[in-house]
C-alpha positions in Angstrom: 3.4 16.9 23.6 4.2 17.1 19.9 6.8 14.7 18.4 8.2 15.1 14.9 9.8 12.3 12.9 11.4 12.4 9.4 9.7 10.1 7.0 13.0 8.2 6.5 15.3 6.6 9.1 18.5 8.4 10.4 20.7 6.0 8.5 19.0 7.1 5.3 19.7 10.7 6.1 23.4 9.9 6.8 23.7 7.8 3.6 22.1 10.5 1.5 24.3 13.2 3.0 27.5 11.2 2.4 26.4 10.4 -1.2 25.7 14.0 -2.0 28.9 15.1 -0.4 30.8 12.6 -2.6 28.8 13.8 -5.5 29.9 17.4 -4.8 33.4 16.5 -5.9 32.2 17.2 -9.5 32.5 21.0 -9.4 35.9 20.8 -7.7 37.3 18.6 -10.5 35.7 20.9 -13.1 37.4 23.9 -11.5 40.8 22.4 -11.1 40.9 21.0 -14.6 39.6 24.1 -16.4 40.9 27.6 -16.7 38.1 29.6 -14.9 38.4 33.0 -13.3 38.1 33.1 -9.5 34.7 34.7 -9.7 33.4 32.0 -12.1 34.9 29.2 -9.9 33.2 30.7 -6.8 29.9 30.9 -8.7 30.1 27.3 -9.9 30.7 26.1 -6.4 28.0 28.2 -4.8 25.5 27.2 -7.5 26.4 23.5 -7.1 26.1 23.7 -3.3 22.6 25.3 -3.6 21.5 22.5 -5.9 22.9 19.8 -3.5 21.2 21.5 -0.5 17.9 21.6 -2.4 18.2 17.9 -3.5 19.0 16.9 0.1 16.0 18.8 1.4 13.6 17.3 -1.1 14.9 13.8 -0.7 15.3 13.7 3.1 14.0 16.6 5.1 10.8 17.6 3.3 8.6 14.8 4.5 7.8 14.6 8.2 5.4 12.8 10.4 4.0 14.8 13.4 2.4 12.8 16.3 0.5 14.7 19.0 -2.5 14.3 21.2 -4.7 15.5 18.3 -3.6 12.8 15.9 -1.0 12.0 13.2 0.0 14.5 10.5 2.0 13.9 7.3 3.5 17.1 6.1 5.6 17.8 2.9 6.2 20.7 0.6 3.3 19.7 -1.6 0.8 18.0 0.7 -0.5 17.9 4.3 -2.7 15.0 5.4 -4.0 14.7 9.0 -5.8 11.9 10.7 -7.3 12.5 14.1 -7.2 9.7 16.7 -11.0 9.3 16.4 -10.7 8.8 12.6 -8.0 6.1 12.8 -9.5 2.6 12.6 -6.2 0.7 12.4 -2.5 1.1 12.8 -0.4 -1.8 11.5 2.8 -2.9 9.9 2.7 -3.3 6.1 5.4 -4.5 3.6 6.1 -2.0 0.9 7.5 -3.4 -2.4 7.2 -1.1 -5.3 8.3 -3.8 -7.8 8.4 -7.5 -7.6 12.2 -7.6 -8.1 13.2 -5.4 -5.2 13.0 -6.3 -1.5 10.4 -5.0 0.9 10.5 -2.3 3.6 8.4 -2.3 6.7 6.1 0.7 7.2 3.6 1.6 9.9 0.3 2.4 8.2 -2.1 4.7 9.9 -5.4 4.1 8.3 -9.0 5.3 8.5 -10.1 1.8 7.5 -9.5 -1.7 8.7 -7.8 -4.7 7.0 -4.5 -3.1 6.1 -2.1 -4.9 8.5 0.3 -7.5 7.2 -0.3 -6.8 3.5 2.3 -6.3 0.9 1.6 -3.2 -1.2 3.1 -1.7 -4.3 1.7 1.9 -3.9 0.9 4.1 -1.0 -2.8 4.9 -0.6 -3.8 8.6 -0.5 -6.0 8.2 2.6 -3.4 6.6 4.8 -0.3 7.9 6.5 2.9 5.9 6.3 6.1 6.0 8.2 9.1 3.7 8.2 8.8 1.2 11.0 10.6 2.3 14.2 9.9 0.9 17.7 10.0 4.5 19.1 7.3 5.6 16.7 5.2 2.5 17.4 5.4 3.0 21.2 4.4 6.6 20.9 1.4 5.8 18.7 0.3 3.0 21.1 0.4 5.6 23.9 -1.8 8.1 22.1 -4.1 5.7 20.3 -4.6 3.4 23.3 -4.6 0.2 21.3 -1.8 -2.2 20.2 -0.2 -1.9 16.8 -1.0 -4.8 14.6 2.2 -6.5 13.6 0.8 -9.0 11.1 
């Protein structure tokens, strides 16, 4: 069985979609306040919607995690990284804080090395696969990996 997850939570998808929908008011206000021909107005709206759809895809839908009996795969437009279950040494929860000012976010870190659980990191490592912490993902990984996820 293969299970795919977006890199981000569903709430992030909904928030991003609402934000971009709100942001798409810009071409409507431009069209209504300017004297454009019908063709030009249609082209502005179509061009704007293509840009919004592209931004939404790159921000939300591009990055996915695939969990199967073979291992864990991170797939995006520019990169694919796979770790087989035999290569994985540790799966644990880490705290991601890109700056010291912002808060932290919990991520599951699938790593080919040990000693990663419970740490606070500022950058993602290239050799690990990260996914926002969700209990459904954690349970699925425990099922395939056969070991408990390290929470601290």
